[in-house]
C-alpha positions as CSV (number, residue, x, y, z in Angstrom):
1,M,0.0,0.0,0.0
2,F,2.8,2.4,0.9
3,E,4.6,1.7,-2.4
4,W,1.4,2.4,-4.4
5,I,0.8,5.7,-2.5
6,K,4.5,6.7,-3.2
7,N,4.1,5.9,-6.9
8,H,0.7,7.7,-7.3
9,R,1.2,10.8,-5.2
10,V,-1.2,13.1,-7.1
11,I,-4.1,10.5,-7.1
12,S,-3.4,9.8,-3.4
13,I,-3.6,13.4,-2.4
14,V,-6.9,14.0,-4.4
15,I,-8.4,10.9,-2.8
16,M,-7.4,12.0,0.7
17,I,-8.8,15.6,0.1
18,L,-12.1,14.1,-1.1
19,L,-12.4,11.7,1.8
20,F,-11.5,14.6,4.3
21,L,-14.3,16.8,2.8
22,F,-16.8,13.9,2.8
23,F,-16.3,12.9,6.4
24,I,-15.9,16.4,7.8
25,I,-18.6,18.3,5.9
26,V,-20.9,15.9,3.9
27,M,-21.3,13.1,6.4
28,P,-22.6,15.2,9.3
29,L,-25.2,16.7,6.9
30,I,-26.3,13.2,5.9
31,L,-26.6,12.1,9.5
32,N,-28.7,15.2,10.3
33,W,-30.9,14.5,7.3
34,I,-31.4,10.9,8.2
35,Y,-32.2,11.8,11.9
36,Y,-35.2,13.9,10.9
37,L,-36.7,11.3,8.5
38,D,-39.7,9.4,9.6
39,A,-38.7,6.0,10.8
40,P,-40.2,3.2,8.7
41,C,-40.8,1.1,11.8
42,N,-40.4,1.3,15.6
43,F,-37.1,-0.6,15.4
44,F,-35.4,2.5,13.9
45,T,-36.8,4.9,16.4
46,V,-34.0,6.1,18.7
47,G,-34.0,8.1,21.9
48,Y,-30.8,10.0,21.2
49,D,-30.6,13.7,20.4
50,I,-28.9,14.7,17.2
51,S,-26.1,16.2,19.3
52,D,-25.4,12.8,20.9
53,I,-25.2,11.2,17.5
54,L,-22.9,13.9,16.1
55,G,-20.7,13.6,19.3
56,Y,-20.4,9.9,18.8
57,Y,-19.5,10.4,15.2
58,G,-16.9,13.0,16.2
59,A,-15.4,10.4,18.7
60,I,-15.1,7.9,15.8
61,L,-13.3,10.4,13.7
62,T,-10.9,11.1,16.5
63,F,-10.2,7.3,16.8
64,I,-9.6,7.1,13.1
65,G,-7.3,10.0,13.3
66,T,-5.3,8.4,16.0
67,I,-5.0,5.1,14.0
68,S,-3.9,7.1,10.9
69,L,-1.2,8.9,12.9
70,G,0.0,5.5,14.1
71,I,0.2,4.1,10.6
72,I,2.1,7.2,9.4
73,T,4.6,6.8,12.3
74,V,5.1,3.1,11.4
75,Y,5.7,4.0,7.8
76,Q,8.2,6.8,8.7
77,N,10.1,4.3,10.9
78,Y,10.1,1.8,8.0
79,V,11.5,4.4,5.6
80,S,14.0,5.6,8.1
81,Q,15.2,2.0,8.9
82,K,15.4,1.3,5.2
83,K,17.6,4.4,4.6
84,T,19.8,3.5,7.5
85,D,20.3,-0.1,6.2
86,E,21.2,1.4,2.8
87,I,23.7,3.8,4.3
88,N,25.2,1.0,6.5
89,K,25.5,-1.2,3.4
90,L,27.2,1.6,1.4
91,T,29.5,2.4,4.2
92,L,30.5,-1.3,4.5
93,E,31.2,-1.5,0.8
94,L,33.3,1.7,0.9
95,Q,35.3,0.4,3.8
96,K,35.9,-3.0,2.1
97,R,37.0,-1.2,-1.1
98,S,39.5,0.9,1.0
99,M,40.9,-2.2,2.5
100,A,41.1,-4.0,-0.9
101,M,43.1,-1.0,-2.3
102,A,45.3,-1.0,0.8
103,E,46.0,-4.7,0.3
104,Q,47.0,-4.1,-3.3
105,N,49.3,-1.2,-2.4
106,Y,50.9,-3.2,0.4
107,E,51.6,-6.2,-1.9
108,R,53.3,-3.8,-4.3
109,E,55.4,-2.3,-1.5
110,K,56.5,-5.7,-0.3
111,Q,57.6,-6.6,-3.8
112,H,59.7,-3.4,-3.9
113,G,61.2,-4.2,-0.6
114,I,59.7,-1.3,1.3
115,N,60.0,-1.8,5.1
116,K,57.1,-0.4,6.9
117,N,57.1,0.2,10.7
118,T,53.6,-1.2,11.1
119,P,51.9,-1.9,14.4
120,K,51.6,-5.5,15.6
121,F,48.7,-7.0,17.5
122,E,47.6,-10.2,19.3
123,L,43.9,-11.1,19.4
124,V,42.6,-13.8,21.7
125,S,39.0,-15.0,22.2
126,S,37.9,-14.4,25.8
127,G,34.2,-15.3,26.0
128,C,30.8,-15.6,24.5
129,N,27.1,-16.3,25.4
130,G,27.0,-19.8,23.9
131,N,27.5,-20.8,20.2
132,Y,29.8,-17.8,20.0
133,T,26.9,-15.4,20.5
134,N,28.2,-11.9,21.3
135,L,31.8,-13.0,21.0
136,E,34.4,-11.1,22.9
137,A,38.1,-11.0,22.3
138,T,41.1,-9.2,23.8
139,L,43.2,-7.1,21.5
140,K,46.8,-6.4,22.6
141,N,49.2,-3.9,21.1
142,V,52.6,-5.7,21.0
143,S,54.3,-2.9,19.2
144,D,56.9,-0.6,20.8
145,F,54.8,2.5,20.2
146,T,51.3,3.8,20.7
147,V,48.6,3.1,18.1
148,S,45.3,5.0,17.7
149,G,42.1,5.1,15.6
150,I,41.3,1.4,16.1
151,K,38.1,0.9,14.1
152,S,36.2,-2.1,12.6
153,V,36.1,-2.3,8.9
154,S,34.4,-5.6,8.3
155,F,33.2,-8.7,10.1
156,E,32.5,-11.8,8.0
157,V,31.8,-15.4,8.8
158,F,32.2,-18.2,6.3
159,D,31.0,-21.8,6.4
160,E,33.0,-24.8,5.4
161,S,31.9,-24.3,1.8
162,N,33.2,-20.7,1.9
163,N,29.7,-19.3,1.8
164,T,29.2,-16.1,3.6
165,I,27.0,-16.4,6.7
166,V,27.5,-12.9,8.3
167,T,28.6,-9.6,6.7
168,T,28.7,-6.5,8.8
169,S,31.0,-3.9,10.4
170,N,29.0,-1.6,12.7
171,K,28.3,-4.3,15.3
172,V,31.9,-4.7,16.2
173,K,33.0,-2.3,19.0
174,S,36.3,-1.7,20.7
175,D,36.3,-0.4,24.3
176,M,39.4,1.7,23.5
177,S,40.5,3.3,20.2
178,S,44.1,4.0,21.3
179,L,46.5,1.5,22.8
180,S,50.0,2.2,24.2
181,S,52.7,-0.5,23.9
182,G,51.6,-3.6,25.8
183,Q,48.1,-2.3,26.5
184,E,44.9,-4.4,25.9
185,T,41.3,-3.6,25.1
186,K,38.1,-5.6,24.7
187,I,36.6,-6.2,21.3
188,R,32.9,-6.9,21.4
189,F,31.4,-8.4,18.2
190,H,27.6,-8.3,19.1
191,N,26.8,-11.1,16.7
192,T,24.1,-13.7,16.7
193,G,24.8,-17.4,17.5
194,F,26.4,-19.6,14.9
195,I,23.5,-22.1,14.7
196,F,21.1,-23.4,12.1
197,K,17.6,-25.0,12.0
198,G,18.1,-28.7,12.2
199,G,14.5,-29.9,12.0
200,I,11.5,-30.7,14.2
201,N,11.7,-33.1,17.2
202,A,9.1,-35.6,18.3
203,Y,7.4,-32.9,20.4
204,G,6.9,-30.6,17.4
205,Q,9.6,-28.2,18.6
206,Q,12.3,-26.5,16.4
207,V,15.7,-28.0,16.9
208,Y,18.8,-26.0,16.4
209,D,22.3,-27.4,15.7
210,S,25.7,-25.9,15.9
211,L,27.8,-24.9,12.9
212,K,30.9,-26.8,12.1
213,N,34.2,-25.7,10.5
214,I,33.4,-22.0,10.2
215,T,35.9,-19.2,9.7
216,I,35.6,-15.7,11.2
217,I,37.5,-12.9,9.5
218,W,37.5,-9.5,11.2
219,G,39.0,-6.6,9.3
220,F,40.1,-3.5,11.2
221,Q,42.3,-0.4,10.9
222,C,44.5,1.7,13.0
223,E,46.9,4.6,12.8
224,D,50.6,4.2,13.7
225,S,52.8,6.7,15.4
226,C,53.2,8.6,12.2
227,G,49.5,8.9,11.6
228,I,49.5,6.4,8.7
229,I,46.4,4.1,8.4
230,N,47.2,0.4,8.5
231,Y,44.7,-2.3,7.7
232,Y,44.5,-5.8,9.3
233,K,42.6,-9.0,8.9
234,A,42.2,-11.3,11.9
235,K,41.2,-14.9,11.2
236,L,39.7,-17.5,13.6
237,F,38.8,-21.1,12.7
238,I,36.1,-22.8,14.7
239,E,35.6,-26.6,14.5
240,D,32.2,-26.6,16.3
241,S,30.3,-23.5,17.5
242,K,28.9,-25.3,20.5
243,D,32.4,-25.6,22.0
244,F,34.0,-22.3,22.9
245,V,37.8,-22.3,22.9
246,A,39.9,-19.3,23.9
247,D,41.9,-19.5,20.7
248,T,44.5,-17.0,19.4
249,W,43.5,-15.3,16.1
250,E,45.8,-15.1,13.2
251,V,46.3,-11.4,12.7
252,K,47.9,-10.3,9.5
253,V,48.6,-6.8,8.2
254,V,47.1,-6.3,4.7
255,G,47.8,-2.7,3.9
């Protein structure tokens, strides 16, 4: 319905104006005319005054107005959420493109033997809420200098067939954006559990099973002591999502 109104704005406006005039001006006149007609039988004879009937009609219009405002609010929230999702998707694509370009530049620099004083990190899984839901990890700066601007770029989860299960970036948060040498911070992934629908049991209940042989790849960036942005990919392999293991991620600089 919302899409039809959006695509036929002129017709929609004309219809709304006609309905407004009908219910506000024409309908009270019709009610007044019907009230003073002679009743065809005693069943249609009422003991209400015309003011009571018009008051009841006014209350109905108020109720309809409240419902209409609620519908408009729901539609506005729908449009706003849709725009937000589009912006988040575009932001994710731009961040991934920036990382891809940085990877290409880094590979060229390695081929030319350019030695970059890049920050180094260690990332270790520290906890979750079951099936790796809301995974948390500890990121440690093992460089000899302070790094800043730590920011998530991408968070992707792949199954054993290398199919993407999760793609996002804005649900990964770092407690601290700057780390001095040897300092640690919590990385909170705010992800759903790695499970799938396994079927229906004998009691008619949905059964969920854990995912096996999945790979998490978290892309992030930071600035070194010279203000240069560096890109990283941290990889974690999980044999079975029902068994949490405090594993060390493989952290690799890519740009």
